[in-house]
C-alpha positions in Angstrom: 11.6 -20.4 4.0 14.2 -19.4 5.8 15.0 -20.1 9.6 17.2 -17.4 11.1 19.9 -17.8 13.4 22.3 -15.5 12.4 26.1 -15.5 13.5 27.6 -12.1 14.9 29.4 -10.9 12.5 32.3 -8.1 13.0 34.1 -6.8 10.0 37.7 -6.9 10.4 39.5 -3.6 11.1 42.7 -3.8 9.9 43.6 -0.6 10.4 42.8 -0.1 13.8 45.4 -0.8 17.1 45.0 -4.7 17.1 46.1 -5.0 21.0 43.7 -7.7 22.8 41.5 -6.3 25.5 38.6 -7.8 27.9 35.3 -6.6 27.9 33.3 -6.0 31.1 29.7 -8.0 30.3 26.4 -6.1 31.7 22.9 -6.1 31.4 21.0 -3.6 29.6 17.4 -2.5 31.1 16.1 -5.1 28.3 17.9 -8.2 29.3 20.7 -8.4 26.5 23.7 -8.5 26.9 26.0 -5.4 26.4 29.9 -4.8 27.4 31.2 -1.4 28.2 34.3 -0.6 26.2 36.1 1.6 28.6 39.6 2.0 30.3 39.6 2.9 34.2 35.9 4.8 33.3 36.8 6.5 29.8 34.8 6.2 26.8 37.6 3.7 24.7 35.9 4.2 20.7 38.9 1.7 19.5 37.7 -1.1 21.7 34.0 0.0 20.8 34.6 -0.8 17.2 36.1 -4.4 17.4 33.8 -5.6 20.0 32.2 -8.8 18.6 29.3 -8.6 21.2 26.3 -5.9 22.1 28.0 -2.9 23.4 26.8 1.0 24.7 27.6 3.9 23.8 29.0 6.7 25.5 26.8 7.4 29.2 24.6 10.5 28.2 23.5 8.7 24.9 22.3 5.6 26.8 20.6 7.6 28.9 18.6 9.5 26.3 18.1 5.9 25.0 16.7 4.2 28.2 15.0 6.3 29.8 11.2 5.5 29.7 9.0 7.9 28.0 6.3 9.5 29.0 2.9 8.2 27.3 0.7 11.2 26.2 -1.6 9.5 24.0 -5.2 10.1 24.0 -6.8 7.8 21.2 -8.1 4.6 21.9 -11.2 5.7 23.5 -14.2 3.9 25.2 -17.7 4.0 23.7 -19.1 5.8 26.8 -16.0 8.0 26.8 -15.1 8.0 29.9 -11.7 6.1 29.5 -9.0 6.0 27.6 -7.2 2.9 26.9 -3.2 2.8 26.9 -1.2 -0.1 26.9 2.2 -0.1 28.9 5.4 -1.1 28.7 9.2 -1.1 26.9 9.3 1.9 24.4 11.9 -0.4 22.5 11.6 -4.3 21.8 13.6 -7.1 23.5 16.3 -9.0 21.7 15.2 -12.3 23.3 11.9 -11.8 21.8 13.2 -10.4 18.0 15.3 -13.7 18.3 12.7 -16.3 18.7 12.8 -18.7 15.5 10.8 -17.6 12.8 10.6 -18.1 8.8 10.1 -15.8 6.3 7.6 -16.9 3.4 7.2 -14.6 0.8 7.1 -11.4 3.1 5.1 -12.9 5.6 7.2 -13.6 8.7 5.9 -16.7 11.3 6.5 -17.2 14.7 6.4 -21.5 13.9 6.2 -22.2 18.1 3.4 -20.3 18.5 1.2 -19.8 15.4 1.4 -16.0 14.9 2.9 -13.2 12.8 6.5 -12.2 14.1 5.2 -9.0 14.7 2.6 -10.4 17.5 5.9 -12.1 19.4 8.0 -9.2 19.4 5.2 -6.6 20.9 6.7 -4.8 23.8 3.7 -4.4 25.5 3.2 -5.4 29.2 0.0 -4.2 30.5 -3.2 -2.3 29.8 -4.5 0.7 32.0 -7.3 2.8 31.7 -7.3 6.7 32.0 -10.3 9.2 32.8 -8.8 12.5 31.7 -11.5 14.1 33.5 -10.4 13.1 37.0 -7.0 11.7 36.4 -7.8 8.5 37.8 -6.4 5.7 36.1 -7.0 1.6 36.8 -4.8 -1.4 35.4 -7.0 -4.4 33.6 -5.6 -7.5 34.8 -3.4 -9.3 32.4 -1.8 -12.9 32.8 1.7 -13.2 33.9 4.6 -14.2 31.4 2.7 -12.6 28.5 3.2 -9.7 26.1 0.0 -8.0 25.0 -1.5 -7.0 21.8 -4.6 -5.7 19.8 -6.6 -4.5 22.7 -10.1 -3.6 21.8 -13.5 -1.8 23.8 -16.5 -3.8 23.2 -18.8 -1.8 21.5 -20.8 -1.1 25.4 -17.5 -0.3 26.7 -18.0 -2.8 29.4 -15.5 -5.2 28.5 -12.0 -5.0 26.8 -11.0 -8.0 24.3 -6.9 -8.4 23.8 -5.0 -11.5 22.8 -1.9 -12.7 25.1 0.9 -13.6 23.7 2.9 -16.7 25.4 6.5 -18.2 24.0 4.1 -21.0 22.4 0.7 -19.6 21.7 -1.5 -16.4 21.7 -5.0 -16.4 23.3 -7.8 -14.5 23.3 -8.9 -12.8 26.5 -11.0 -10.1 27.7 -11.4 -8.2 30.5 -14.0 -6.8 32.8 -13.6 -2.6 33.2 -15.5 -2.4 36.1 -13.6 -5.2 37.9 -10.6 -5.0 36.1 -10.3 -9.1 36.1 -9.6 -10.6 32.9 -10.7 -14.5 31.6 -9.3 -16.7 28.9 -12.2 -16.6 26.3 -10.7 -20.3 24.8 -8.2 -22.7 25.3 -8.1 -23.6 21.8 -5.1 -20.9 21.0 -5.2 -18.1 17.7 -3.8 -18.4 14.5 -2.7 -15.1 14.2 -0.9 -15.1 11.2 -2.9 -13.0 8.8 -5.7 -11.8 11.2 -3.5 -10.7 14.3 -6.4 -8.8 15.9 -9.9 -9.3 17.8 -13.2 -8.0 17.0 -16.5 -8.0 19.0 -19.7 -8.2 17.1 -22.0 -5.1 17.3 -23.8 -6.6 20.5 -21.0 -7.2 22.4 -21.8 -10.6 23.0 -19.6 -12.5 21.1 -15.8 -12.1 19.9 -15.0 -13.3 16.3 -11.1 -14.6 15.5 -9.2 -17.1 13.8 -7.9 -20.5 15.8 -5.7 -23.4 15.3 -7.6 -26.0 13.9 -7.9 -29.0 16.1 -7.5 -31.6 13.1 -4.9 -29.8 11.7 -2.2 -32.1 9.8 1.5 -32.8 9.8 3.7 -30.0 9.6 5.3 -30.2 5.4 8.6 -31.5 5.0 10.4 -31.3 1.6 10.8 -34.9 1.4 11.7 -38.3 2.5 13.7 -37.7 5.8 12.8 -33.7 5.3 15.4 -33.8 2.6 15.2 -31.7 -0.6 13.7 -34.1 -3.2 14.7 -31.4 -6.1 15.8 -28.4 -7.7 14.1 -24.8 -7.6 12.8 -24.5 -10.8 11.4 -21.1 -12.7 10.5 -20.5 -16.4 10.0 -17.0 -17.8 7.6 -18.3 -20.5 8.4 -15.4 -22.3 6.2 -12.8 -20.0 7.9 -9.3 -18.9 7.0 -9.1 -15.3 9.4 -6.1 -14.0 9.7 -6.1 -10.3 11.6 -4.4 -7.3 13.9 -6.6 -5.6 11.8 -8.3 -2.8 13.9 -9.5 0.6 11.6 -12.2 0.8 9.8 -14.6 -2.0 8.6 -18.3 -1.9 11.2 -20.6 -3.2 9.6 -24.0 -3.7 6.6 -26.2 -3.6 7.5 -26.7 0.3 7.6 -22.9 0.7 4.0 -22.7 -0.7 3.0 -26.0 1.8 4.2 -24.2 4.6 2.4 -21.1 3.9 -1.0 -23.0 3.6 0.0 -24.5 6.8 0.8 -21.3 8.6 -2.6 -19.4 7.5 -5.2 -22.3 7.4 -7.5 -21.4 10.4 -11.3 -22.1 11.7 -13.1 -18.8 11.8 -14.9 -18.9 15.4 -17.5 -16.7 17.2 -16.8 -17.3 21.0 -19.1 -16.2 23.5 -18.2 -13.7 26.0 -20.2 -14.9 28.8 -20.1 -18.7 28.3 -17.0 -19.0 26.6 -18.7 -21.6 24.3 -17.1 -21.6 21.0 -18.3 -22.1 17.5 -16.8 -23.0 14.5 -17.9 -21.5 11.5 -17.3 -23.3 8.4 -14.2 -25.4 7.0 -10.8 -24.4 8.2 -9.4 -21.8 5.2 -6.6 -19.2 4.5 -8.2 -16.5 6.1 -6.9 -13.0 5.5 -9.5 -10.8 7.2 -13.0 -11.5 8.6 -15.5 -9.2 10.3 -18.9 -10.4 11.7 -22.6 -9.0 11.4 -24.1 -7.1 14.6 -25.7 -10.4 15.7 -23.1 -12.5 14.7 -25.4 -15.1 12.2 -23.4 -13.7 9.0 -19.6 -13.3 8.7 -17.7 -11.2 5.7 -14.4 -13.5 4.8 -10.9 -12.7 2.8 -9.5 -15.9 2.0 -6.5 -16.2 0.2 -6.7 -18.4 -2.8 -4.1 -19.9 -4.9 -2.2 -20.3 -7.5 0.7 -18.9 -5.4 3.7 -16.9 -7.3 7.5 -17.2 -7.0 7.6 -13.4 -8.4 5.3 -11.3 -5.9 5.3 -11.4 -2.0 2.1 -12.7 -0.3 0.9 -9.4 -0.5 0.3 -9.7 -4.0 -1.4 -13.2 -3.9 -5.3 -13.5 -5.0 -7.9 -12.8 -2.5 -11.9 -13.9 -2.7 -14.2 -12.1 0.1 -16.7 -13.9 0.4 -20.5 -13.5 3.0 -21.4 -16.9 5.0 -24.2 -17.5 7.2 -23.8 -18.8 10.7 -22.6 -22.3 9.2 -20.3 -20.9 7.1 -22.1 -21.1 3.7 -21.0 -19.2 1.3 -24.3 -16.7 0.5 -22.3 -14.5 -1.9 -18.9 -13.9 -3.5 -18.6 -10.0 -2.9 -15.3 -9.3 -4.5 -12.1 -11.2 -6.4 -8.6 -9.9 -6.2 -6.6 -11.8 -8.8 -2.7 -12.7 -8.4 -1.3 -9.5 -9.4 2.4 -10.3 -10.7 2.9 -7.2 -12.9 2.5 -4.8 -10.4 4.6 -4.6 -6.9 1.6 -3.2 -4.5 -0.5 -4.7 -2.2 -4.2 -3.8 -3.0 -6.8 -4.7 -1.1 -11.0 -3.9 -0.8 -12.2 -1.1 -0.1 -12.7 2.5 -2.2 -9.7 5.2 -2.8 -10.2 8.3 -3.3 -11.0 8.4 -7.0 -13.5 6.0 -9.0 -13.9 5.2 -12.2 -17.2 6.1 -13.2 -17.3 2.6 -15.3 -16.4 0.7 -11.9 -20.0 -0.6 -11.2 -18.8 -3.1 -8.5 -19.2 -3.0 -4.7 -17.0 -1.2 -3.3 -16.7 -0.1 0.6 -18.1 -2.9 2.0 -18.9 -2.4 5.3 -21.5 -3.7 8.1 -24.6 -1.0 8.0 -23.7 1.1 11.1 -26.7 1.8 12.4 -28.8 -1.2 11.5 -28.5 -4.8 10.5 -27.3 -5.3 6.9 -24.4 -4.5 4.7 -23.5 -1.0 3.0 -21.5 -0.7 0.1 -21.0 2.2 -2.5 -21.8 1.1 -6.4 -21.7 3.2 -9.7 -24.4 2.3 -12.0 -24.4 2.9 -15.7 -25.8 6.2 -17.2 -29.5 5.8 -18.9 -30.6 5.3 -22.3 -29.7 8.4 -25.0 -31.3 11.4 -24.0 -32.5 14.7 -25.9 -29.7 16.7 -27.4 -30.7 19.7 -25.9 -29.3 20.1 -22.3 -25.5 20.1 -20.5 -23.6 18.5 -18.4 -25.0 16.5 -15.8 -25.3 17.3 -12.2 -24.5 16.0 -9.1 -25.6 16.7 -5.8 -26.5 20.2 -4.9 -24.6 21.2 -8.5 -21.9 18.7 -8.1 -20.8 17.9 -11.4 -21.0 14.8 -13.2 -19.2 13.4 -16.4 -21.2 12.8 -19.4 -20.2 10.4 -21.9 -20.9 11.8 -25.6 -21.7 9.0 -28.2 -22.6 8.7 -32.0 -26.0 7.0 -32.6 -26.1 4.3 -35.4 -27.3 6.2 -38.9 -26.4 9.7 -37.6 -24.6 12.2 -39.2 -20.8 12.7 -37.8 -22.0 15.8 -36.5 -25.2 14.7 -34.8 -23.8 13.1 -31.3 -26.1 11.8 -28.7 -25.7 13.1 -24.8 -25.4 9.6 -22.6 -26.8 10.5 -18.7 -23.4 10.1 -16.9 -23.0 7.2 -14.6 -24.6 7.3 -10.9 -22.9 6.5 -7.9 -25.1 4.9 -5.0 -25.1 4.1 -1.5 -27.2 0.9 -1.3 -28.3 -1.0 1.9 -28.3 -4.8 1.3 -30.0 -6.5 3.8 -30.7 -10.7 5.0 -30.7 -12.9 3.2 -28.7 -11.0 1.4 -30.3 -12.2 -2.2 -30.2 -9.9 -5.6 -33.2 -8.4 -5.0 -32.5 -7.4 -1.0 -31.3 -3.9 -1.9 -32.6 -0.2 -0.9 -30.9 2.9 -2.9 -30.0 5.2 0.7 -28.6 7.6 -1.6 -27.8 8.7 -5.1 -25.6 11.3 -6.4 -22.3 11.7 -8.9 -20.1 9.3 -10.4 -17.2 10.4 -7.9 -19.2 8.8 -4.9 -16.1 7.8 -2.3 -16.6 7.3 1.3 -20.0 7.7 4.0 -19.5 8.2 7.6 -22.9 7.9 10.1 -23.2 10.5 12.9 -23.0 9.4 16.3 -27.1 9.5 16.8 -27.4 7.7 13.5 -29.8 10.4 12.2 -27.3 11.8 9.7 -25.3 10.4 6.7 -21.9 12.2 5.5 -21.2 11.7 2.2 -18.3 12.5 -0.3 -19.3 13.1 -3.1 -17.5 14.8 -6.3 -15.0 16.4 -4.4 -17.7 17.6 -1.8 -19.1 16.5 1.5 -23.1 16.2 1.7 -24.7 15.8 4.7 -28.2 13.7 4.5 -30.7 13.1 6.7 -31.5 9.5 7.1 -35.1 9.5 7.4 -35.6 12.3 5.3 -32.9 11.8 2.3 -34.3 14.3 0.3 -33.3 16.5 2.9 -29.8 17.6 1.9 -26.7 20.1 2.8 -23.6 21.0 1.2 -20.8 21.4 3.6 -18.6 22.4 0.7 -15.4 21.0 -0.7 -12.9 22.5 2.0 -14.6 19.6 4.5 -13.3 16.1 4.5 -14.9 12.9 6.1 -12.2 11.3 8.5 -10.1 9.0 6.7 -10.8 5.3 7.1 -9.7 3.3 9.6 -7.9 6.2 11.2 -7.8 7.6 14.7 -10.4 9.4 16.2 -10.1 12.0 13.5 -8.7 10.6 11.2 -4.8 9.8 12.0 -4.8 12.6 15.1 -2.7 15.4 15.1 -0.6 17.5 12.4 -0.7 14.5 10.3 -4.5 13.7 10.5 -6.0 17.1 10.4 -6.3 19.2 7.0 -3.4 21.5 6.3 -4.0 24.4 4.1 -3.5 27.7 3.6 -7.3 28.2 3.9 -8.2 28.5 7.8 -11.7 27.3 6.7 -10.6 23.7 5.3 -11.3 21.2 8.0 -11.9 17.3 8.6 -15.2 16.1 10.4 -14.4 15.4 14.3 -15.5 11.6 14.3 -15.3 8.7 17.2 -14.4 5.5 16.6 -16.7 2.8 17.7 -16.5 -0.9 17.0 -13.6 -0.1 14.2 -16.5 2.8 12.6 -15.8 6.3 12.4 -19.0 7.8 13.8 -19.1 11.9 13.1 -19.6 13.7 16.3 -23.4 15.8 16.1 -24.2 18.1 18.6 -27.7 17.6 20.6 -29.1 19.9 18.4 -28.7 17.5 15.8 -27.1 20.3 13.4 -23.6 21.2 14.9 -20.7 19.3 13.8 -17.0 20.1 14.3 -13.9 20.0 12.0 -10.1 20.1 13.0 -7.6 21.4 10.7 -4.2 23.2 10.6 -3.5 26.4 8.3 -0.1 26.7 7.1 1.6 29.7 6.6 2.7 28.6 3.1 6.0 30.3 1.8 6.3 32.6 5.4 6.8 28.9 6.8 10.3 30.0 8.5 9.0 32.7 10.4 5.5 31.3 10.9 4.4 27.9 12.4 1.7 25.8 11.3 -1.4 26.9 13.3 -4.4 23.9 13.9 -7.9 24.8 14.8 -11.0 23.4 15.9 -14.1 24.8 14.4 -18.1 23.7 15.3 -20.4 23.9 12.4 -23.2 24.5 11.9 -24.4 22.1 8.8 -27.7 23.9 7.8 -26.3 27.1 7.5 -22.1 26.5 7.4 -22.1 29.0 9.8 -18.8 28.3 12.4 -17.6 28.9 15.7 -14.0 28.7 16.4 -13.2 26.6 19.4 -9.7 26.4 19.7 -6.8 28.3 17.8 -3.4 27.6 18.2 -1.0 30.3 19.5 1.2 31.9 17.4 3.9 30.6 19.8 3.1 27.5 20.3 1.8 24.4 18.6 -1.3 23.0 20.1 -3.2 20.1 18.0 -6.6 18.3 19.0 -6.5 14.8 20.0 -10.1 13.8 21.2 -13.5 15.2 21.9 -15.2 14.0 25.6 -18.6 14.6 24.0 -20.5 15.1 21.1 -21.1 18.7 21.4 -17.3 18.9 22.0 -17.8 21.2 24.9 -14.7 19.7 26.4 -11.6 18.0 24.2 -7.9 16.9 25.0 -5.1 18.6 23.0 -1.5 18.4 22.9 0.5 21.5 23.4 4.3 22.1 22.4 6.7 24.9 22.1 10.5 25.7 20.9 11.4 25.4 24.9 8.3 23.0 26.3 8.1 19.7 25.2 4.8 18.3 24.6 2.0 17.2 26.8 -1.6 17.0 26.8 -4.1 19.3 28.2 -7.8 19.0 28.7 -9.8 22.2 27.4 -13.1 23.3 27.3 -14.5 25.0 24.6 -14.4 28.9 24.1 -12.7 29.0 27.2 -9.0 29.5 27.9 -8.4 27.4 30.8 -6.9 24.0 30.6 -5.9 21.3 33.1 -2.6 19.6 32.1 -2.8 16.1 31.7 0.4 14.5 31.5 4.2 15.6 32.6 6.2 14.7 29.9 10.0 14.5 30.8 12.9 15.8 28.4 15.5 12.9 28.2 17.7 14.7 26.5 18.3 18.6 27.4 21.7 18.6 26.2 19.8 17.9 22.5 16.8 20.3 23.1 18.8 23.0 24.5 20.9 22.8 21.6 21.6 26.2 19.5 19.9 26.1 16.6 20.8 27.8 13.6 18.9 27.9 10.1 19.9 29.6 6.8 19.8 29.3 3.2 22.7 28.5 0.8 23.6 29.1 -2.7 24.7 26.8 -5.5 26.9 28.9 -7.4 26.4 27.5 -11.0 22.6 28.3 -11.1 22.1 30.6 -7.9 19.6 27.8 -6.6 19.0 28.4 -3.2 18.1 25.8 -0.4 17.6 25.6 3.1 20.5 24.7 6.0 19.7 23.3 9.4 22.6 23.4 11.8 22.7 22.6 15.5 25.3 23.7 18.0 26.3 21.9 21.6 24.4 24.4 23.4 27.9 25.5 25.7 29.4 26.6 22.0 30.9 30.2 21.8 31.3 31.8 18.2 34.7 31.6 16.5 34.8 27.9 18.1 35.2 25.6 14.9 33.6 22.2 15.5 34.0 18.9 14.1 30.8 18.5 11.7 28.6 15.7 10.6 26.4 16.4 8.0 23.1 13.8 7.7 21.1 13.9 5.3 18.2 12.4 2.4 18.2 13.9 -1.2 14.7 14.4 -2.6 13.7 15.2 -6.3 11.7 17.6 -7.7 10.5 19.1 -11.2 11.5 22.6 -10.0 11.9 25.3 -7.7 8.3 25.6 -6.6 8.0 22.2 -6.1 11.0 22.3 -3.6 9.8 25.5 -2.1 6.2 23.8 -1.1 7.7 20.7 0.5 9.1 22.7 3.1 5.3 24.7 4.0 4.3 22.1 6.4 7.6 22.9 8.5 6.5 23.3 12.2 9.1 25.9 13.7 7.3 25.6 17.5 8.1 21.8 17.3 10.3 20.7 20.3 13.2 19.2 19.7 12.8 16.0 21.6 14.9 12.7 21.3 12.3 10.1 20.1 12.2 6.5 21.5 12.6 5.4 18.2 15.2 4.2 16.1 18.7 5.3 15.9 17.9 6.7 12.6 15.4 9.2 13.3 17.3 10.6 16.3 20.5 11.0 15.2 20.7 15.1 16.4 22.2 12.9 19.4 25.4 13.7 17.8 25.4 17.3 19.3 25.6 16.1 22.5 29.3 14.6 21.4 30.3 18.1 20.9 29.3 17.8 16.9 28.2 20.7 14.7 25.2 18.8 13.3 24.2 19.4 9.9 21.1 18.7 8.0 20.7 20.1 4.6 18.2 20.0 1.9 19.6 18.6 -0.9 17.4 19.0 -4.0 17.8 17.1 -7.1 16.3 18.9 -10.1 15.2 17.7 -13.9 12.7 17.3 -15.9 9.7 15.3 -15.0 10.8 11.0 -14.9 14.4 12.3 -15.5 15.6 13.8 -12.4 18.1 11.2 -11.4 19.9 12.2 -14.9 21.2 15.2 -13.2 21.8 13.3 -9.8 25.4 13.1 -9.3 25.8 16.6 -10.3 23.7 18.1 -8.3 24.7 15.9 -4.8 28.7 17.3 -5.2 27.3 20.8 -5.9 25.0 21.1 -3.2 27.0 19.4 -0.7 30.2 21.7 -1.7 27.8 24.5 -1.2 26.7 23.4 2.3 30.1 22.8 3.6 31.2 26.2 2.3 28.7 28.1 4.2 29.1 25.7 7.3 32.9 27.0 7.4 32.3 30.4 6.6 29.9 30.9 9.1 32.6 29.7 11.6 30.5 26.5 13.1 32.7 23.7 11.8 36.5 23.1 10.6 36.6 22.5 7.2 39.2 19.5 7.6 37.0 17.6 10.4 33.8 16.8 8.3 31.9 13.6 8.6 28.5 12.6 6.9 26.3 9.7 7.2 22.4 8.7 5.7 20.2 5.6 6.1 18.9 4.2 3.3 18.7 6.2 0.4 20.4 8.8 2.5 23.2 6.0 2.8 23.2 5.5 -0.7 23.7 9.0 -1.3 26.3 9.3 1.4 28.6 6.7 -0.5 27.6 8.2 -3.7 29.0 11.5 -2.2 32.3 9.9 -0.5 33.1 8.6 -4.2 32.5 11.9 -5.8 34.3 14.2 -3.0 37.4 14.2 -0.9 36.1 16.5 1.3 34.8 14.2 4.2 37.2 12.4 6.8 34.6 9.5 7.7 31.1 8.4 6.4 28.4 6.4 8.2 26.0 4.5 5.5 22.8 2.2 6.9 20.6 -0.1 5.0 21.5 1.2 1.8 22.0 -0.3 -2.0 25.4 0.8 -3.5 24.9 -1.0 -7.2 21.6 0.3 -9.1 22.3 -2.9 -11.4 21.1 -4.7 -8.3 17.7 -2.9 -8.9 17.4 -3.1 -12.7 13.8 -2.3 -12.4 12.9 1.0 -10.9 14.2 2.5 -7.2 13.0 5.9 -5.0 11.1 8.3 -7.6 13.2 6.4 -11.0 10.7 4.8 -12.9 13.0 4.2 -16.2 14.4 0.7 -16.0 18.5 0.1 -16.3 17.8 -0.7 -19.7 16.0 2.7 -20.8 18.5 4.4 -18.9 22.0 2.7 -18.3 23.8 5.5 -18.3 22.2 6.9 -15.2 22.1 3.7 -13.1 25.8 3.3 -13.9 26.2 7.0 -13.4 24.3 6.5 -9.5 26.0 3.4 -8.8 29.1 4.5 -6.2 29.6 0.4 -6.0 31.6 1.3 -9.3 33.6 4.3 -7.7 34.9 2.3 -4.5 38.6 3.0 -5.4 37.8 6.6 -5.5 36.8 6.8 -1.7 39.2 8.6 0.4 37.4 8.4 3.6 36.4 6.2 6.5 33.5 4.1 6.0 31.0 2.4 8.2 28.6 0.1 6.4 25.6 -1.1 9.0 23.1 -3.3 7.5 19.7 -5.2 9.3 20.0 -9.0 8.6 16.4 -9.3 7.6 16.0 -6.1 5.8 12.5 -6.5 4.0 12.7 -3.1 2.3 12.3 -3.5 -1.6 15.9 -2.6 -2.9 18.0 -2.5 0.0 19.2 -6.0 0.1 21.9 -6.9 2.3 23.8 -8.1 -0.2 24.4 -4.5 -0.9 26.7 -4.0 2.2 28.6 -7.3 2.2 29.3 -6.8 -1.7 30.5 -3.4 -0.9 32.2 -4.0 2.3 34.1 -6.8 0.3 35.0 -4.3 -2.7 36.4 -1.8 0.1 38.3 -4.7 1.4 40.1 -6.0 -1.8 41.3 -2.2 -2.4 42.8 -1.9 0.6 40.0 1.2 2.1 39.6 1.7 6.1 35.7 0.4 6.3 34.2 -1.7 8.8 30.6 -3.6 8.4 27.7 -4.4 11.1 25.0 -6.6 10.3 22.4 -6.7 13.0 20.6 -9.9 13.5 17.0 -10.4 13.3 16.3 -6.5 12.7 14.5 -4.8 9.6 15.0 -2.0 7.9 15.4 0.0 11.3 16.5 -1.4 14.5 13.9 -2.0 17.3 15.6 -3.5 20.2 17.8 -1.8 22.7 20.5 -3.9 22.3 20.6 -3.0 18.8 19.8 0.8 19.1 22.7 1.0 21.9 25.2 -0.6 19.8 24.9 1.2 16.7 25.2 4.3 18.5 28.3 3.5 20.3 29.8 2.2 16.6 28.8 5.6 15.2 30.3 7.6 17.9 33.3 5.8 18.2 33.4 5.7 14.4 33.5 9.6 14.2 35.7 10.5 17.4 38.2 8.6 16.1 38.1 9.9 12.2 36.6 13.1 12.3 36.6 14.5 15.8 40.1 13.5 16.3 41.1 13.4 12.4 44.9 14.2 11.9 45.5 17.5 10.7 45.9 17.5 6.4 49.4 17.9 5.5 51.0 21.0 4.3 51.3 21.5 0.8 54.6 22.5 -0.2 55.4 24.7 -3.2 
């Protein structure tokens, strides 16, 4: 266990002016103290670098960070389609919330005062607003004063919204009446929101199922007498090979295990929405997830189970999923997942895209969306040996299945017997959930992966062996194959599986798409028109190799499932990126889209099917015209050694004139490829019609704000090529040659001054920045954040490297800039979040790199950000980071001293 109360830490800057100064204090909009490092109102980079309090950057960057963004999302739709639910509040976090006391337990962050996950404590939402896109009207729901808001969810009828109100020492379940706007607390008992951080209505809307703090909770575990450590930390390898990436947080001792049990053991409860009566279900247990049946009579509970581990995070601990009755009695064990120490991933329940035919366990368990019972997918073994004649077993409507070939006892080697392939089944399991209480609703091929129902409950849409099959529920022999270019909505996604460019299918095929759905009570329902045969498909046809001159073009189609005929309802223009968001009715006669272009910021619009008229729903604001209006250049560079070509994007200040050579900053993130074709295909999704907005997110995603400070901002592709599994053998060679070619091209184009070049990157980009500075003398300064600089500290793989240190020792050493710290000539700014939980980028990497640079007398700085993870989330850290970045580049790049002349 670790309790975080980090002290301020600023790196000594021995090479900067050491004159004393005073710092004027101010309050930012989030309430965090900041300093204004200025003299007579001017920006003073020297003072900015030395300040040991949170500071502010130049005014225009502060404005771009602090200006509130317009929320243009239309995602959380009410079941009756009238309203969209929109949480309101700040765009960024408050440092005071992030600094609230918390502990780490094997990757699980716990706010110990409030018995909840720290992510709930740091919610920056303070209200709930309902928006009607048809009329433009809005309605605010009442929320308790002094609380942050998280996890708002519609009741199945749309009459209520449940949400969690988070106070400093507890979280409570609330429910708001949509008609009156008034909200009430459901229970005086606080929630235990460590694992289960949301609320769920039962299907009838009468109850909310949740996890509460147990009433008879024991005392908080202590180490020993007087809370004094009572022994050493103990580890034994037992000669097991358990290779692991480097984890930020692991359990350390029996006390950590006891703490984990204490803070995750909660009481499953059903709360009556009207009477507020609380019914406990079963005994307190370590609940990871839960879901109640339509009437609340049954509950599916996923429990974390021992043994715990010191080798892997909590996400790898074992679980068991059970079906409970209303008293908490275990009716059936649905699934078991053992402790996973030999793999790094988390894992959970539900089916993936591919299913082994030999897997006969229940999967994709869910409450039956259109009635009582549980729905699950299952494979059944093939039938007894069949006659030798015949071909491969066929799936539904011609979908192929895999046959198994065996040889019978006593038969010759040349006499195989064909065994019928395994079949995939969709099974309905009804109460009381005995072994014989099942009905097979559908039988198909072994690669049966998912199922969704239509909004009117008449039709199943089944993903089977690569195709989507529409099946009438009452007449299951009536099936319509929609083809292999149709996909079901992604499980757990938004209105159609994620929304926008990422959620819809993207292909050069203009017919490939995803069925449009709406989400009710946590379940995706496919929109089926009133005629009983019309569905909608959304997709994006990518331009392929023409990506640099043509944009991706989203579309929306109406499709007749009986004939597969289509009508196009929306087609994004060539010069605008218009993307489907949500339908307002099952016929998709009205729908919401977002629009943007290179010169027009993204906004939401209301459209009608088949028409061209549109109603603007939001009025977004461009908070950074000096960024969006920057001059954009895109060109290819050629690597001299082998003629390899790759792309470079350059942004120039909007007042730049040809012939003006600017200080330049390269910001990059190398990626590995097996061949040139793989690299070229990686560019196919580029959207040349995207508006260049300044995001409200972390600085590491908004680096192009440097252009507002008079820099040429350069973002090159840096492809690393090599044989599969061995790309990194060429890493340092390709890195250096690629950057050399980029600098030469930018200089030859007249954009930058070769003697005023800087570079930077975050995470793997930071690692690559320090590598470049140790390999090349070209850079006056660099910025590297949350990186790893010594690959011996990640001996069992990193990024795309799957070989371990002992299999590829020379590559690991060659890629470790820590071992070449003496070769770094430019000034290096390191920054790192003190609670960086990203695997493989422990903060020790930056502290040891800084210690090496200090010992060598190099010009360096180190800034460690309290309470932050792999990317900063608070206004205070965001502003401060930009202040240090700009100050560093202003001193060492923009105002770099001219290189000394060489005298022959």
